[in-house]
N, C-alpha and C positions, 0 to 999 in steps of 0.2 A: 627112625620113626617110633619104635617102641619106647625109646628113652623119653620122647616127648609125651607120649600117652601115659607113661608111668607117673606123671605129675597130676593126672586127672583126679586122683583121689584127694590130693591136697587142695584142689580147687573146686571140689564138688559142691561146696557151700556157696561158692561165688558164681560159678557157671553151671547152667542147667543143660544137660544133654537133651537134644531134641530127637524126634522120631525120624527126622530127615537124615539122609546119608550123603556124604560128599561123592559126587559123580566121578571124581578123579582118584581119590584114595580109598573110597568105599569104607569110610569110617564115619561114626556118628558126628553130626554137626553139634555145635554148642551155641547157647544163647548168651551173647556178651552184652553187658549193660551199655546202652546208648549206641550200640553198633548193630545188633541183631544177630542173625545166624551167621556163624563163621566156621570154617574148617581149621582146626589148630595146625594141621600139617601144611595147608595152603599158606597160612599166615607165616609159619616158620620158613617156608621156601621163599616167600617174599622178602623176609628179613635177610635170609642167607644171600639171595640175589642182590639185594641192596648193598650188603657188605662187600660182596665180590666186585660190584660195580664201583664202589668207593675205592677199593684197593687198586682196581684197574686204572682209575682216573689218577690216583696218586702216583702210580708207577709211570703212567704216560707223561704226567706233568714233570716228574723228576727227570725222565729220559730226555724230554725236549729242553729242559733247562740246563742240561749238561753243557750245551754250547756256550751259554753265558757264564756258567759257574766255573768252568775248568779251562776255557780257552785262554791263550796268551796272544794278544794283538798289540802291535806297536802304536795303534791309533784306534780309539774306541768307536770312531765313525765307521770302521770296517764292518761292525756288526750289522749295519743298515744296508749293506751292499746286496742288491737283488738284480735279477735280470731286467726288471722294469727300470731300475735306476741306472742301468748301463746304457746311456743314451748314444745311439749311433744313427748314421744315415744309411738308407737302403743301398744295397748293392755295393757295400764296402767290405774291406777285410774285417773290420770290427763287427759288422753285422753277421758275417759268416762265422766268426769266432764265437759270437754269442749263441748262434744257432747250434754250433757244435757242442758248446757247453750245456745247452738245454738238453740235447740228446743224451749226453753223458749223465746228466743229473737224472734223467728218466731211467737210465739203465741201473744206476745205483738205487733209485727209489723202488723200481718194480722188481728188481732181482737182488734182494738183500743177501743172498748167498753167493752172488757172483764175485769172484776174486780177480780183480784187476786194478792196476794203478793208472793214474792219469798224470801227464806232465804238461804244464803250461810254461813255455820257455820263450825268452825274448828280452829285449832291453828294459831297463828300469822305467817305470811310469807308464807302461803300455796298457795296464788294466788287468794284469794277471791275477793279482790279489783280489780285485773286485769280482771277477768271474769265479774264482775259487770259492769265495765266501757265498756268492750267489748260488752255486751248486749246493753248498752245505745248507743254506737257508731253505732251499727248495725241498731237499730231502728231510731236513729237520721238521719243517712245518707240515709236510704232507704224508709222510710214511705211516702206514697202518699195517701191522703194529709199528709203534715208533722206533726209530733208529737213533742210537746215541751218536751224536756228531760232535767233533771238537776241532778247533783251529789252533795250530801251534806255529807262531812266528819263531823261526829257528834260532835267531839271535837271543830273543827273550827266553826261550827254552834253555839254552846252554848257560845263560846268565843265572837262571834259577838253579840249575843243577850245580854249577860251581859255587854258588852262594850257600848251598846246603852243606858243603864241606865244613863250614865254620858255624853252622847253625843246627844244633841237634833237634830243634823243634820244627824245622822246615819239613813240609810235606813233599817237597820237590827233590826227593832222592832218586838215584838211578832205579832202584828197585820199584818204588811207587810209580814212577813215570812209565817205565816199561810195562808193568803189570796193568796200569790204567789204559794205556794206548792199545794194548793187546785186547782189552775187553770191550772197547767201543766198536761201533759199526762202520764209521767213516771218519777219516782223519785228513786234515790239510796240514802239510808241512810247508810253511811259507818261506820263500826267499832262501831256498837251499843254496849253500855256497857262501852266504854272507857270514856264517859262523866262523869260517876259516879266515876270510878277509879281515873280520873284526879282531881276530886274535893276532893279527900281524903276520900271518902266514898264508898268503892268498894262493900259493901254488899247490899246496896239498893240506889235507885236513890232519889234525893231530890224532894220535892213537886214541885218545879219549873220545873225540868226536866220532872217529871210525867205529869204535866199539858200540857207542850208543846208537848210532844210525844202523849198524848191522843188527843189533838186537831188536830195534823197532821194526825195521823192514823185514826181518826174518819171521816175526810173529804176527804182524798185521798185514793183511793182503789187500786192503782197500784204502790206498793212500793217494791223495791228490798233491802233487808237488808243484810249487811255483819256483822258478829259478831263472837267473840271468845267464846261467852257464849253457853252453852248447853241449852236445853229447860228447864231443872230443874233450872238452874241458872237464866234464864230469869224470871221464876216464882218467884224466891227469890228476884230478883232485882227490878221488876216493879209490880205495882198493877194489879189485875186480869183483869180490864177493858182494860188496855194498852196491856197486853199480848194477850188477846183474839183478839184484833184488829191487832196486829202484825202477829198472826197466821192465820188470816182470808184468806181463799182461798189458803193456802200453800200446800194442799194435792197434791202430785205429783210435787211440786215445791220447794223441799228442797234439797240442794246440800251439802253433808257432806264431808268435807275435812280432816277428821281425818285419820291419817296414812301418810299424806304428810309432808315431812320434810320442815323446814323453808328454802325457796329458797334464802333468803337474806343472810343467814349464808353460804349456799353452794357456793355462789358467791365468797367468800374469799378463 
């Protein structure tokens, strides 16, 4: 405050001090041209608050845009997946799964410090990816303060990581990815298990995959996994340390899509 008033002498020929006193700061008011009586300290606080609000909005905007800027999806239409666009009939397995996913989204949204994973498992085309992104969109759009959310299709992720070996300019290095995923608030790892099948080794994951997944699951405690694998298949595919971290906190947070037909085939 004293720093602001030290300028008073420099502006004494421009602003006239009045006899009135600011009821908040108990300092003399000044007469500003075309404005009238103002308190310099009140005006400074207005500017400071406006600056803080601008910074807050920039941070919030950047946080919410993390989902679009950093995610890896195999189909850009995935970004539009919401609970409303997951069309189901009442009293069906799909309706029950959507309701479970809504409840889980609410837990992630209202309890940003809650550390638990979620697993959506079942056959291909059952809607696992749709509901996983719906959870992310719900949290990303509504969290206050904002939560940084990101979606990682596991095949795309490992393609980027492997490509970085031959590209020194690539951002997608092991170090960058692991540090980034540790720093966000909610992650979807989509289609877990496909990275091993795509590499030609469907029965077990390579050491490279195991190491990356271990590092991610060890440092990030809020992950939503979608997978075609059963729990027994997870155990056969990944080492016990990775599996234990995948399953961490999943009690009450496992959505089983078995029994749902492939919606992509039904569309034809």
